[in-house]
N, C-alpha and C positions, 0 to 999 in steps of 0.2 A: 504494500500500500504506500503510495507516494505522500510525502508531507504536503500540507495545504500551502497554496501560493498566497502567502500573507499579503504581499504587495497588491495582488489583484482582488483582494477582498473588497466587496462593496460596502460603503458606509453611508449613513444618513446624516443630514444636517452638517455636511462638510462644506469646505470652501475651495474654490479653484485656486491653484498655486501657479504663479507666473513662471517660476524657474525652479526646477528640482534636478540635481545632478551631482557631478563630482568636480572638484577643483584641485589644481596643483599637481596634475599628472606630468611627470618629467620623462621625455622620450627623445631619442636621437632621430633627427630628420635629415634627409639629403634633398636639397633643393637645387635644381639645375637652372641657372639663369645667367644670361650674358656670356654663354659659352664656357662656363665653369661650374664645377660641383661645389656647393657650399654645405659643409657638414655642420649642422646646427643642433643645439640642445634646446628643445622647445618646452615651455610650460603650457599646459593645455587645460582648459576648463570646458566642460560640456553640460548642456542643460536641455530639458524639455519641459513643457508645461504639464500640469497634472489636473485631470477633471475633478470636480467636487465630489464625485461618487466613488473615487478610487483611493484606497488607503495609502499606497506608496508607489514609487517608481522602481523599475527593475535596474538597480545601479550596476549590476554585473554586466548587463548588456552594453553599457557605456564603455567599460574597460575592454570588453571584447572588440567592440567597434574600433576604438582607438588603436589597439594592438594590431588588428588586421590591416587597417588603413596605413599605419606607420610602416609595418613590414612591407606592404605593397609599395610605399613611396621609396623605401630604401632600394628595392629592386628596380622600380620603373622611373624613379626620380621625378618628383613633383616639380612643376614649373615655379611654384610659389607657395608660401605659407597659406595665403588666402585660398588658393586652389585646393590645398589639402584640407583646410577647414571646411570648405564647401562640400567636399566629398564626405567628410565625417557627418556634416549636418544632414545631408540627404539620407544617409544610412540610419541616423537616429530616428527619423520619421518612419523609415521602413520597419524598424524593429520595435519601436514603441507605438504600436497601433492605436493606442488611446490618446496619443499626443497630437495636438494641432500646430505646435510651434517647436522649433529647435534652434539652438544657438551654440556656437563654438567660438571660443576665444583662444588665441595662441600668441605667445611672445617668445622672442629669442634674441640672444646677443648675435651681432653680425659685424664683420670686419671688412673694411675697404682700404685699399692702398692709397696713401696720400704722400705728397712731397712737400717738404718745408721750403722756405725761401732760399735756404742754403743748398738745396738739392738732396737733402737726406730723405730717403724713402722710409716710411713707417706704415704699420698697420694700425688703423684707428678703429675704435669700437663704436658701434651704434646699436640701437635697439629697434628690432622689427616688431610690429604689432599687426595682427590679423584677426578678423572676425567674420563669421558667416551667420546669417539668420535666414530661416525659411519658415513659411507658413504652408501648411498642407494645401496642395493644388493652387498655390499662389506664387510660385517662383522663389528665387533665392537672391539675396543681396550679400555683397561681400565688402569688407572694409580693409583698406591697405593703410598702414600707419608706420611712421618712423619717429624715433626720439633721438635728438641730437644735442650734444654738449658743445658749447662754444663760448664766446667771450663778447661782452658788451662794455663800452665805455660811456660814461654819463655825459651827455651834452650840456646839461644844466651847470654842473660844477665846472666844466671846461670853460663855459662862457663867463662865469663869475671870476675864475682865475685869470682869464684874459683881461677882464675889466680891472682887476686889482693890479696886475703886472703893468698894464698900460699907464697907470698912474705913477708907478715907480719909474718906468722908462718908456718914453714915447716910441722908441725903436722897436718895441714889441710888435706894434702894428705893421712893421715892415717885414716881418718874418714870413708871412704868407701861409697858405694851407699846408705846404709840405713840411713845415715844422710846427706841429700842433701843440697846443697848451696841454699841461698835465691835467689829469682828472682821476677820479676813482673808477675802478672797473669791477666787473662782476663775472662770475661763472654763470653762464646762462644755459638753461635746459629748455628746449623747445620741442613740442610735439605737433606733428601734422598728420591728420587722419582724413582719408577720403573714402566715402562709401558710394559704391557704384553697382549697377546691375551685374549679374553673373558673367555676361559675355564681354564686358569691358575690361581691358587689361591696363593696369597702372604699374609702372616700373618703380619699385621702392628706391633704387639708386637715384632716380631722377628727383624724387621727393627729398632725399637726403641732400642732394645738390642745391635744391631750392632753399632749404632751411639754412645750410651752411653759408650760402651766398647772401642771406638776409641778415646775418649777424655782423657785429663789428669786425670780428675775425674768427676763423677756426682756431681750435686749440689742438695740441699734439702731445702724445705720450712722452716723447723725448725731444728736447731742444738743447742745442749747444748755445754758447753765449750770444753769437751773432744772430742765430735764428730766434732766440728768445727776445732780443732787442727788436728784431723786425716785426715779430708778432705784436709787441706792445705799440710800436710805431703805427703799424697798419690799423690796429684797433682805434687808436686815438685820431687817426686821419678819417675814421668812419664812425663817429660817436652815434649811439642809438639808445633810445628808451625801449622798454619792452613793447610799448605801443607801436613804435616804428617797426620793430621786428615782425609783429603780427601783420601790420598793414602791408609791409613789403612782400611778405609771403602771399597774402591774398592777391596782390597785384600780379605777382608772377604766376599764380594759379590761373588767373583770367587769361594771361598771355599764352601760357604754355598748353592750356587745355581748352582752347576755344571751341573745339569740336564736340566736347561733352555736353550732354543735355542739361537743362536748367535744374532738373530734379536731383542732381548729384549733391550729396551732403559733404560739407567740409567743416572740420574742427581744427583751429589753430590755437595753441596754448603755449605761452612763453612765460618763464619765471626766471628772474635774475636774483642770485644770492648776493645780497648787498655786502659790500666790504666795509662801509662806514656806518651802517645801521644794524640794528639787531633784528630787523625784519627783512622780508624779501619784497621785490616788486613783481607784479603779476598782470598779465593781459590775456584776453581770450576773445575769440569770435567763433560762434557756432552758427552756421548759415548754409545756404545752398548756392550753387553757381548762379541760379536765377536771381536771387536776392543781391548777390555781388554785382551782377550785370546791371541791375536796376540802380544800385548805389553809384556805379561808375558812370551812369548816364546823367545823373543829377548835376 
């Protein structure tokens, strides 16, 4: 005699649950993009909704699905984390017959080659984010996201320093933009996430490039003295508030993805760890391409 399926037991006076699943599953993933294999260690969360009449969700099915899909990706090499998340999402709806909604979130460290001003080649770390959501018989949406560390220099302090120094010596005004004033700077962490329909492809490397190019300067794991000085100079030649970072990214998204539909969702979040304050500076925009285009036309 088989034991009772407790999860499948019908209950009365229950409530529908939006997400039920497992979090923090760590798995090796191989993603083939831009002509190279990327071996990633991904953290995975998976969820389905649960009807009000059912006691519990079958958690072991989630682990089985993740294991099978990850094993398959190692052999066949997924194109992206978001593609893999989408495959898991579809399978969740197949095996959880009582569910009407499924969601998969994935995150992994990712490395790209960068070159310092002095020509030194380094591998710099970034964070990839992916999400897939699906409603039964209603298609799939996927999210491509990146998290980038860089540097910002404060334009407000820089302007005030210039004002003070110009009183001390009028020659300060003759220096020009190539010799910037001193300012305080911050380590900045910026996240860019784009949600698109299943058939639309967004390259994470391009998103990383957009974010890096919107900061005062990239940062590097290793810098010798001349490289270190050049990073500081570059950042101070390009001072930015967190507000500037977010707006510059939004502008580049409009330029680089003009072919995408208005319905595409975009989230840009930038936080600077202040060096002279005990608090951080933060800016964010959650929007669609349609809203941005309307803003741009005003």
